[in-house]
C-alpha positions in Angstrom: -4.0 49.0 -14.2 -4.9 47.5 -10.8 -3.1 44.5 -9.6 -4.7 41.4 -8.0 -5.0 41.4 -4.3 -3.2 38.1 -4.0 -0.1 36.4 -5.5 -0.1 32.6 -5.6 3.3 31.0 -5.8 2.7 27.5 -7.0 3.6 24.4 -9.1 1.0 23.4 -11.6 0.8 19.7 -10.6 1.1 20.2 -6.9 -2.1 18.8 -5.2 -2.1 21.5 -2.5 -1.7 24.2 -5.3 -4.6 22.6 -7.2 -6.8 22.8 -4.1 -5.9 26.5 -3.5 -6.5 27.4 -7.2 -9.8 25.6 -7.3 -11.0 27.3 -4.0 -10.0 30.7 -5.4 -11.9 30.0 -8.6 -15.0 28.9 -6.7 -14.9 32.0 -4.5 -14.3 34.2 -7.5 -11.1 35.7 -6.1 -8.7 37.2 -8.7 -5.0 36.5 -8.2 -1.7 36.6 -9.9 -0.1 33.2 -10.4 3.6 32.7 -10.3 4.9 29.3 -11.4 7.8 28.1 -9.2 10.6 26.0 -10.6 10.9 22.8 -8.6 14.7 23.1 -8.7 14.9 26.8 -8.0 12.6 28.1 -5.4 14.3 31.5 -5.0 11.2 33.4 -6.2 9.0 32.0 -3.4 11.8 32.4 -0.9 12.3 36.1 -1.7 8.5 36.7 -1.4 7.9 34.7 1.8 11.2 33.6 3.5 10.6 29.9 2.9 10.5 27.3 0.0 7.1 25.6 0.2 4.2 25.9 -2.2 1.5 26.9 -2.4 2.4 30.2 -0.9 -0.2 33.0 -1.0 0.9 36.6 -0.5 -1.8 39.0 0.5 -0.7 42.3 -0.9 -3.0 44.3 1.4 -1.5 42.9 4.5 1.9 41.8 3.1 1.1 38.5 4.8 2.4 35.2 3.3 0.6 32.0 4.0 1.8 28.4 3.3 -0.7 25.9 4.6 -3.5 25.2 2.1 -6.2 25.1 4.9 -5.0 28.4 6.3 -4.9 29.9 2.8 -8.5 28.9 2.2 -9.6 30.2 5.6 -7.8 33.5 4.9 -9.4 33.9 1.5 -12.9 33.3 3.0 -12.3 35.8 5.8 -10.9 38.5 3.5 -12.8 38.1 0.2 -15.0 35.1 -0.1 -17.9 35.5 2.3 -20.4 36.3 -0.5 -19.7 33.1 -2.4 -19.2 30.9 0.7 -21.9 28.4 -0.4 -19.7 27.5 -3.4 -17.4 25.6 -1.0 -19.6 25.1 2.1 -23.0 24.0 0.9 -26.1 24.8 2.9 -26.8 21.3 4.1 -23.3 20.6 5.3 -21.7 21.8 8.5 -18.5 23.8 7.6 -16.6 22.1 10.4 -17.3 18.7 9.0 -16.4 19.8 5.5 -13.1 21.1 6.8 -12.4 17.9 8.7 -13.0 15.8 5.5 -10.9 18.2 3.4 -8.1 18.1 6.0 -8.3 14.2 5.9 -7.8 14.3 2.1 -4.9 16.7 2.4 -3.1 14.8 5.1 -4.1 11.2 4.9 -5.0 10.4 1.4 -1.8 12.1 0.1 0.3 9.7 2.2 -1.3 6.7 0.4 -0.7 8.2 -3.0 3.0 9.3 -2.5 4.6 6.8 -1.9 1.9 4.7 -3.3 0.2 2.2 -1.0 -1.9 0.7 -3.8 -4.0 -1.8 -1.7 -5.0 0.7 0.9 -5.6 3.5 -1.6 -7.8 1.1 -3.7 -9.8 0.2 -0.5 -10.4 3.9 0.3 -11.3 4.8 -3.3 -13.8 1.9 -3.4 -15.4 3.4 -0.2 -15.6 6.8 -1.9 -17.2 5.1 -4.9 -19.9 3.6 -2.7 -20.5 6.9 -0.9 -21.0 8.7 -4.3 -23.6 6.1 -5.5 -26.5 8.3 -4.3 -25.0 11.8 -4.6 -23.3 14.1 -7.1 -20.7 15.4 -4.6 -19.3 14.2 -1.2 -21.8 16.3 0.8 -24.5 16.3 -1.8 -23.5 19.7 -3.1 -20.0 20.8 -4.3 -17.8 21.7 -1.3 -14.2 22.2 -0.1 -14.1 18.5 0.6 -14.6 17.8 -3.2 -11.9 20.3 -4.0 -9.5 18.7 -1.6 -10.2 15.2 -2.9 -9.9 16.4 -6.5 -6.6 17.9 -5.8 -5.2 14.6 -4.5 -6.7 12.5 -7.3 -6.5 14.7 -10.4 -3.1 13.2 -11.5 -4.6 9.7 -11.3 -8.0 10.4 -12.9 -7.5 7.7 -15.6 -6.9 5.0 -13.0 -9.9 5.5 -10.7 -12.0 2.5 -9.8 -15.8 2.6 -9.8 -18.3 4.3 -12.1 -19.5 6.7 -9.4 -16.0 8.0 -8.6 -15.2 8.4 -12.3 -18.5 10.3 -12.8 -17.6 12.5 -9.9 -14.2 13.2 -11.4 -15.8 14.1 -14.7 -18.1 16.6 -12.9 -15.1 18.1 -11.1 -13.2 18.4 -14.3 -16.1 20.2 -15.9 -16.2 22.7 -13.1 -13.0 24.2 -14.6 
């Protein structure tokens, strides 16, 4: 039996872990998933020398990566080129998709935890308006959608606006 080329140490509800899992699914990359106990991170520490999740171990190079953006870049570079359009649609510049994805990773997460309800609501209403004339943030599904989904998945029942709720339903249906 052949083992997967990657091992993902993760916590099911962690937004960064959700992003990495979704990107791997879109790119069609097989991996072994190891659930890390929030209170006992010894498994990820043994594998990588640190405690953070997600951590991706590339068995071929014995390399451990911790930053979600670096993980996605590594996956594309090593295994995902043939399905790249699944996260970088033809009409969108990959650099812009990455910038927007990084914004969701870094900025939106600060509004959600700890919750800045007023500012979060304002930004979500802007996203709802943006989605009025498109299915996904860049027209086609992209890494930016994956990053936004990762941040909002736990709050899907509380989203304002019909367009944002319809977008969330499309993302949920992608698997």
